[in-house]
A tleap script that builds the chain and sets N, CA, C and O, in Angstrom:
source leaprc.protein.ff14SB
mol = sequence {
  NMET ARG THR LYS SER GLN HIE SER ARG MET
  LEU LEU SER LYS ASN GLU GLY GLY ALA ILE
  THR PHE CYS GLU GLY CYS ASP VAL LEU GLU
  LEU GLU ILE GLY ALA VAL SER LEU ARG ILE
  ASP SER SER SER LEU GLU LEU ILE ASN LYS
  LEU MET SER GLU ALA THR THR SER MET LYS
  THR TYR THR GLN GLU LYS ALA ARG PHE THR
  GLN ALA MET GLU GLN ASN PHE GLY LEU CHIE
}
set mol.1.N position { -37.177 12.654 -38.194 }
set mol.1.CA position { -36.066 13.000 -37.225 }
set mol.1.C position { -36.055 11.830 -36.476 }
set mol.1.O position { -37.190 11.384 -36.306 }
set mol.2.N position { -34.736 10.868 -35.727 }
set mol.2.CA position { -34.411 10.269 -35.863 }
set mol.2.C position { -33.996 9.548 -34.722 }
set mol.2.O position { -32.813 9.661 -34.400 }
set mol.3.N position { -34.982 8.595 -33.829 }
set mol.3.CA position { -34.416 8.212 -32.486 }
set mol.3.C position { -33.677 7.134 -32.472 }
set mol.3.O position { -33.548 6.276 -33.345 }
set mol.4.N position { -32.908 7.270 -30.817 }
set mol.4.CA position { -32.209 6.987 -30.411 }
set mol.4.C position { -31.438 5.635 -30.721 }
set mol.4.O position { -30.307 5.231 -30.449 }
set mol.5.N position { -32.333 5.197 -31.286 }
set mol.5.CA position { -32.194 3.322 -31.299 }
set mol.5.C position { -31.832 2.940 -33.003 }
set mol.5.O position { -31.343 1.974 -33.590 }
set mol.6.N position { -32.192 3.835 -33.262 }
set mol.6.CA position { -31.666 4.304 -35.211 }
set mol.6.C position { -30.047 4.774 -35.066 }
set mol.6.O position { -29.335 4.552 -36.045 }
set mol.7.N position { -29.350 5.511 -33.702 }
set mol.7.CA position { -28.056 5.349 -34.411 }
set mol.7.C position { -27.100 4.370 -34.443 }
set mol.7.O position { -27.324 3.363 -33.772 }
set mol.8.N position { -26.411 4.417 -34.869 }
set mol.8.CA position { -25.085 3.602 -34.671 }
set mol.8.C position { -24.448 4.371 -34.288 }
set mol.8.O position { -24.521 5.247 -35.149 }
set mol.9.N position { -23.203 5.023 -32.818 }
set mol.9.CA position { -21.522 4.893 -32.752 }
set mol.9.C position { -21.353 3.848 -32.896 }
set mol.9.O position { -21.929 2.761 -32.868 }
set mol.10.N position { -19.479 4.756 -33.251 }
set mol.10.CA position { -18.256 3.612 -33.863 }
set mol.10.C position { -17.706 5.334 -33.481 }
set mol.10.O position { -17.839 6.492 -33.877 }
set mol.11.N position { -16.957 4.436 -32.333 }
set mol.11.CA position { -15.739 5.462 -31.155 }
set mol.11.C position { -14.184 4.719 -32.537 }
set mol.11.O position { -13.790 3.572 -32.745 }
set mol.12.N position { -13.587 6.649 -33.396 }
set mol.12.CA position { -12.703 6.307 -34.373 }
set mol.12.C position { -11.345 6.694 -33.951 }
set mol.12.O position { -10.316 6.275 -34.482 }
set mol.13.N position { -11.406 7.526 -32.956 }
set mol.13.CA position { -10.737 8.375 -32.197 }
set mol.13.C position { -10.439 9.041 -31.448 }
set mol.13.O position { -10.282 10.260 -31.515 }
set mol.14.N position { -10.278 8.157 -30.373 }
set mol.14.CA position { -9.118 8.962 -28.853 }
set mol.14.C position { -8.617 8.704 -28.256 }
set mol.14.O position { -8.425 7.668 -27.620 }
set mol.15.N position { -8.155 9.876 -28.316 }
set mol.15.CA position { -6.110 10.525 -27.084 }
set mol.15.C position { -6.975 11.250 -25.489 }
set mol.15.O position { -8.057 11.219 -24.904 }
set mol.16.N position { -5.284 11.991 -25.361 }
set mol.16.CA position { -5.729 12.280 -24.487 }
set mol.16.C position { -6.603 14.283 -25.380 }
set mol.16.O position { -7.352 14.864 -24.595 }
set mol.17.N position { -6.503 14.615 -26.043 }
set mol.17.CA position { -6.843 16.221 -27.097 }
set mol.17.C position { -8.362 15.368 -26.333 }
set mol.17.O position { -8.375 15.386 -25.102 }
set mol.18.N position { -9.457 14.729 -26.977 }
set mol.18.CA position { -9.993 14.614 -27.500 }
set mol.18.C position { -10.544 12.535 -27.789 }
set mol.18.O position { -10.064 11.409 -27.649 }
set mol.19.N position { -12.114 13.384 -28.354 }
set mol.19.CA position { -12.084 11.899 -29.330 }
set mol.19.C position { -13.364 12.260 -30.147 }
set mol.19.O position { -14.223 13.130 -30.009 }
set mol.20.N position { -13.144 11.169 -31.132 }
set mol.20.CA position { -14.676 12.152 -32.384 }
set mol.20.C position { -15.277 10.383 -32.717 }
set mol.20.O position { -14.381 9.573 -32.953 }
set mol.21.N position { -16.340 10.002 -32.723 }
set mol.21.CA position { -16.725 9.453 -33.211 }
set mol.21.C position { -17.922 9.151 -34.703 }
set mol.21.O position { -17.711 10.077 -35.486 }
set mol.22.N position { -18.654 8.524 -35.084 }
set mol.22.CA position { -19.221 8.387 -36.420 }
set mol.22.C position { -20.604 8.194 -36.095 }
set mol.22.O position { -20.476 7.813 -34.931 }
set mol.23.N position { -21.316 8.194 -36.223 }
set mol.23.CA position { -23.229 7.842 -36.809 }
set mol.23.C position { -22.896 7.390 -37.823 }
set mol.23.O position { -22.018 7.899 -38.520 }
set mol.24.N position { -23.693 6.065 -38.190 }
set mol.24.CA position { -23.593 6.047 -39.453 }
set mol.24.C position { -24.936 6.131 -40.222 }
set mol.24.O position { -25.137 6.294 -41.426 }
set mol.25.N position { -26.185 5.904 -38.726 }
set mol.25.CA position { -27.343 6.704 -40.309 }
set mol.25.C position { -27.531 7.628 -40.420 }
set mol.25.O position { -28.270 7.841 -41.381 }
set mol.26.N position { -27.009 9.102 -39.491 }
set mol.26.CA position { -27.234 9.935 -39.678 }
set mol.26.C position { -25.978 10.202 -40.294 }
set mol.26.O position { -25.867 11.309 -40.822 }
set mol.27.N position { -24.764 9.225 -40.350 }
set mol.27.CA position { -23.989 10.481 -41.387 }
set mol.27.C position { -23.072 11.314 -40.992 }
set mol.27.O position { -22.576 12.084 -41.815 }
set mol.28.N position { -22.662 11.322 -39.627 }
set mol.28.CA position { -22.130 12.361 -39.132 }
set mol.28.C position { -20.459 11.905 -38.194 }
set mol.28.O position { -20.195 10.847 -37.624 }
set mol.29.N position { -19.965 12.619 -38.279 }
set mol.29.CA position { -18.565 12.681 -37.208 }
set mol.29.C position { -18.751 13.529 -36.213 }
set mol.29.O position { -19.643 14.329 -36.495 }
set mol.30.N position { -18.237 13.714 -35.051 }
set mol.30.CA position { -18.616 14.093 -33.809 }
set mol.30.C position { -17.236 14.024 -33.210 }
set mol.30.O position { -16.488 13.075 -32.973 }
set mol.31.N position { -17.077 16.008 -32.950 }
set mol.31.CA position { -14.904 15.137 -33.104 }
set mol.31.C position { -16.575 16.164 -31.110 }
set mol.31.O position { -17.635 16.780 -30.995 }
set mol.32.N position { -15.284 15.450 -30.134 }
set mol.32.CA position { -15.299 16.356 -28.386 }
set mol.32.C position { -13.864 16.366 -27.984 }
set mol.32.O position { -12.949 15.546 -27.911 }
set mol.33.N position { -14.151 18.367 -27.624 }
set mol.33.CA position { -12.173 18.652 -27.817 }
set mol.33.C position { -12.854 19.762 -25.846 }
set mol.33.O position { -13.460 20.794 -25.558 }
set mol.34.N position { -12.100 18.448 -25.036 }
set mol.34.CA position { -12.812 18.889 -23.595 }
set mol.34.C position { -14.723 18.791 -23.691 }
set mol.34.O position { -15.487 17.847 -23.893 }
set mol.35.N position { -14.958 20.397 -23.410 }
set mol.35.CA position { -15.633 20.479 -23.401 }
set mol.35.C position { -16.771 20.973 -24.562 }
set mol.35.O position { -17.924 20.891 -24.139 }
set mol.36.N position { -16.697 21.254 -25.344 }
set mol.36.CA position { -16.524 21.103 -27.003 }
set mol.36.C position { -17.109 20.311 -27.623 }
set mol.36.O position { -16.691 19.159 -27.739 }
set mol.37.N position { -18.437 20.816 -28.282 }
set mol.37.CA position { -18.585 18.561 -29.069 }
set mol.37.C position { -19.269 19.482 -30.579 }
set mol.37.O position { -20.313 20.133 -30.536 }
set mol.38.N position { -18.261 19.301 -32.019 }
set mol.38.CA position { -18.827 19.768 -33.160 }
set mol.38.C position { -19.025 18.435 -33.845 }
set mol.38.O position { -18.270 17.463 -33.825 }
set mol.39.N position { -20.243 18.586 -34.483 }
set mol.39.CA position { -20.595 17.855 -35.375 }
set mol.39.C position { -20.562 18.282 -36.399 }
set mol.39.O position { -20.794 19.474 -36.603 }
set mol.40.N position { -20.143 17.088 -37.729 }
set mol.40.CA position { -20.016 17.317 -39.151 }
set mol.40.C position { -19.782 16.482 -40.550 }
set mol.40.O position { -18.850 15.687 -40.677 }
set mol.41.N position { -20.797 16.775 -41.642 }
set mol.41.CA position { -21.021 15.691 -42.320 }
set mol.41.C position { -19.233 14.866 -42.332 }
set mol.41.O position { -18.168 15.410 -42.041 }
set mol.42.N position { -19.480 13.419 -42.778 }
set mol.42.CA position { -18.492 12.516 -43.095 }
set mol.42.C position { -17.405 13.120 -44.208 }
set mol.42.O position { -16.189 13.308 -44.239 }
set mol.43.N position { -18.835 13.370 -45.339 }
set mol.43.CA position { -17.701 14.144 -46.212 }
set mol.43.C position { -16.944 15.294 -46.358 }
set mol.43.O position { -16.763 15.736 -47.492 }
set mol.44.N position { -16.355 15.988 -45.147 }
set mol.44.CA position { -16.490 17.334 -44.215 }
set mol.44.C position { -14.914 16.337 -43.963 }
set mol.44.O position { -13.916 16.932 -44.371 }
set mol.45.N position { -14.663 14.992 -43.376 }
set mol.45.CA position { -13.087 15.185 -43.203 }
set mol.45.C position { -12.340 14.755 -43.500 }
set mol.45.O position { -11.712 13.844 -42.961 }
set mol.46.N position { -12.056 15.603 -45.064 }
set mol.46.CA position { -10.539 15.316 -44.867 }
set mol.46.C position { -10.013 16.734 -45.882 }
set mol.46.O position { -9.069 17.129 -46.566 }
set mol.47.N position { -11.894 17.275 -45.219 }
set mol.47.CA position { -11.305 19.000 -45.561 }
set mol.47.C position { -10.462 19.064 -44.375 }
set mol.47.O position { -9.285 19.418 -44.301 }
set mol.48.N position { -11.246 18.669 -43.466 }
set mol.48.CA position { -10.761 19.591 -41.465 }
set mol.48.C position { -9.276 18.755 -41.701 }
set mol.48.O position { -8.106 19.134 -41.654 }
set mol.49.N position { -9.798 17.671 -41.926 }
set mol.49.CA position { -7.716 17.101 -42.173 }
set mol.49.C position { -6.752 17.867 -42.723 }
set mol.49.O position { -5.773 18.042 -41.997 }
set mol.50.N position { -6.727 18.489 -44.023 }
set mol.50.CA position { -6.349 18.727 -44.721 }
set mol.50.C position { -5.699 20.569 -44.091 }
set mol.50.O position { -4.538 20.976 -44.145 }
set mol.51.N position { -6.680 21.167 -43.662 }
set mol.51.CA position { -6.601 21.797 -42.351 }
set mol.51.C position { -6.381 21.490 -41.282 }
set mol.51.O position { -6.312 22.601 -40.756 }
set mol.52.N position { -6.227 20.867 -40.595 }
set mol.52.CA position { -5.486 21.115 -39.506 }
set mol.52.C position { -3.926 20.120 -39.609 }
set mol.52.O position { -3.328 19.408 -38.802 }
set mol.53.N position { -3.742 20.438 -40.738 }
set mol.53.CA position { -2.033 19.436 -41.182 }
set mol.53.C position { -1.016 20.707 -41.582 }
set mol.53.O position { 0.142 21.061 -41.359 }
set mol.54.N position { -2.428 21.252 -42.459 }
set mol.54.CA position { -1.415 22.791 -42.967 }
set mol.54.C position { -1.454 23.629 -41.872 }
set mol.54.O position { -0.313 24.064 -41.721 }
set mol.55.N position { -2.405 24.196 -40.799 }
set mol.55.CA position { -1.714 25.100 -39.342 }
set mol.55.C position { -0.962 24.348 -38.744 }
set mol.55.O position { 0.143 24.809 -38.457 }
set mol.56.N position { -1.342 22.655 -38.265 }
set mol.56.CA position { 0.313 22.173 -37.194 }
set mol.56.C position { 1.987 22.443 -38.514 }
set mol.56.O position { 3.199 22.595 -38.368 }
set mol.57.N position { 1.137 22.374 -39.534 }
set mol.57.CA position { 2.873 22.980 -39.797 }
set mol.57.C position { 3.341 24.113 -39.849 }
set mol.57.O position { 4.548 24.350 -39.883 }
set mol.58.N position { 2.236 25.154 -39.864 }
set mol.58.CA position { 2.326 26.114 -40.052 }
set mol.58.C position { 3.116 27.065 -38.458 }
set mol.58.O position { 4.028 27.813 -38.102 }
set mol.59.N position { 1.733 26.184 -37.926 }
set mol.59.CA position { 2.853 26.455 -36.169 }
set mol.59.C position { 4.913 25.648 -35.747 }
set mol.59.O position { 5.984 25.926 -35.208 }
set mol.60.N position { 4.152 24.544 -36.547 }
set mol.60.CA position { 5.913 24.577 -36.412 }
set mol.60.C position { 6.862 25.900 -37.055 }
set mol.60.O position { 7.704 26.586 -36.475 }
set mol.61.N position { 6.471 25.952 -38.191 }
set mol.61.CA position { 8.345 26.495 -38.985 }
set mol.61.C position { 8.048 28.278 -38.152 }
set mol.61.O position { 8.900 29.162 -38.073 }
set mol.62.N position { 5.994 28.380 -37.423 }
set mol.62.CA position { 6.423 29.406 -36.689 }
set mol.62.C position { 6.754 29.269 -34.818 }
set mol.62.O position { 6.624 30.172 -33.992 }
set mol.63.N position { 7.304 27.511 -34.520 }
set mol.63.CA position { 7.942 27.687 -33.530 }
set mol.63.C position { 9.541 28.445 -34.097 }
set mol.63.O position { 10.347 29.353 -33.891 }
set mol.64.N position { 9.196 27.190 -34.998 }
set mol.64.CA position { 11.346 26.894 -35.640 }
set mol.64.C position { 12.063 28.340 -35.434 }
set mol.64.O position { 13.216 28.576 -35.072 }
set mol.65.N position { 11.039 29.210 -35.773 }
set mol.65.CA position { 11.453 30.745 -36.599 }
set mol.65.C position { 11.162 31.403 -35.360 }
set mol.65.O position { 12.106 32.193 -35.378 }
set mol.66.N position { 10.478 31.692 -34.170 }
set mol.66.CA position { 10.605 31.887 -33.531 }
set mol.66.C position { 11.591 31.825 -32.350 }
set mol.66.O position { 11.690 32.613 -31.409 }
set mol.67.N position { 12.224 30.830 -32.583 }
set mol.67.CA position { 13.293 29.987 -31.790 }
set mol.67.C position { 14.771 31.065 -32.279 }
set mol.67.O position { 15.514 31.920 -31.799 }
set mol.68.N position { 14.576 30.457 -33.298 }
set mol.68.CA position { 15.458 30.931 -34.249 }
set mol.68.C position { 15.963 32.551 -33.666 }
set mol.68.O position { 16.803 32.899 -32.836 }
set mol.69.N position { 14.894 33.391 -34.646 }
set mol.69.CA position { 14.658 34.891 -33.667 }
set mol.69.C position { 15.303 35.836 -31.901 }
set mol.69.O position { 15.684 36.947 -31.531 }
set mol.70.N position { 15.054 34.460 -31.346 }
set mol.70.CA position { 14.739 34.346 -30.187 }
set mol.70.C position { 16.732 34.756 -30.041 }
set mol.70.O position { 17.341 35.789 -29.762 }
set mol.71.N position { 17.258 33.069 -30.464 }
set mol.71.CA position { 18.332 32.698 -30.773 }
set mol.71.C position { 18.759 34.589 -30.525 }
set mol.71.O position { 18.765 35.229 -29.473 }
set mol.72.N position { 19.093 35.075 -32.026 }
set mol.72.CA position { 19.758 35.459 -32.847 }
set mol.72.C position { 19.618 37.473 -31.852 }
set mol.72.O position { 20.371 38.444 -31.933 }
set mol.73.N position { 19.022 37.374 -31.488 }
set mol.73.CA position { 18.460 38.015 -30.313 }
set mol.73.C position { 19.110 38.729 -28.913 }
set mol.73.O position { 19.234 39.894 -28.533 }
set mol.74.N position { 19.453 37.403 -28.355 }
set mol.74.CA position { 20.209 37.213 -27.423 }
set mol.74.C position { 21.303 37.351 -27.675 }
set mol.74.O position { 21.969 38.209 -27.096 }
set mol.75.N position { 21.924 36.388 -28.803 }
set mol.75.CA position { 23.711 36.620 -29.326 }
set mol.75.C position { 24.045 37.757 -29.881 }
set mol.75.O position { 25.142 38.264 -30.112 }
set mol.76.N position { 22.270 38.316 -30.190 }
set mol.76.CA position { 23.203 40.152 -30.675 }
set mol.76.C position { 22.981 41.873 -29.286 }
set mol.76.O position { 23.413 43.004 -29.065 }
set mol.77.N position { 22.175 41.018 -28.880 }
set mol.77.CA position { 21.977 41.593 -27.370 }
set mol.77.C position { 22.248 41.382 -25.939 }
set mol.77.O position { 21.968 41.668 -24.775 }
set mol.78.N position { 23.211 40.473 -27.035 }
set mol.78.CA position { 23.760 39.148 -24.518 }
set mol.78.C position { 23.691 39.791 -24.081 }
set mol.78.O position { 23.201 40.612 -24.856 }
set mol.79.N position { 23.933 40.599 -22.449 }
set mol.79.CA position { 23.946 41.359 -21.478 }
set mol.79.C position { 25.295 40.650 -21.263 }
set mol.79.O position { 25.242 39.457 -21.562 }
set mol.80.N position { 26.468 41.071 -20.830 }
set mol.80.CA position { 28.341 41.230 -20.414 }
set mol.80.C position { 27.629 41.458 -19.199 }
set mol.80.O position { 28.243 41.700 -18.159 }
savepdb mol mol.pdb
quit
């Protein structure tokens, strides 16, 4: 087990959604989102990035399709 002095953390990214730090000694990324903290090995970063990117694309598509459906329903069944 490493002592605290052996940990060298650096902030990689931070915004209103959370933060990502990297511990060089452990080769671990720590994602902090609100009260949740998740540690992953650095080799998984690209996989998580791809996962989040695909989810973002899917969510955009869902939102667009839902808006189209809602608009079509309002036109077809609008109140007079």
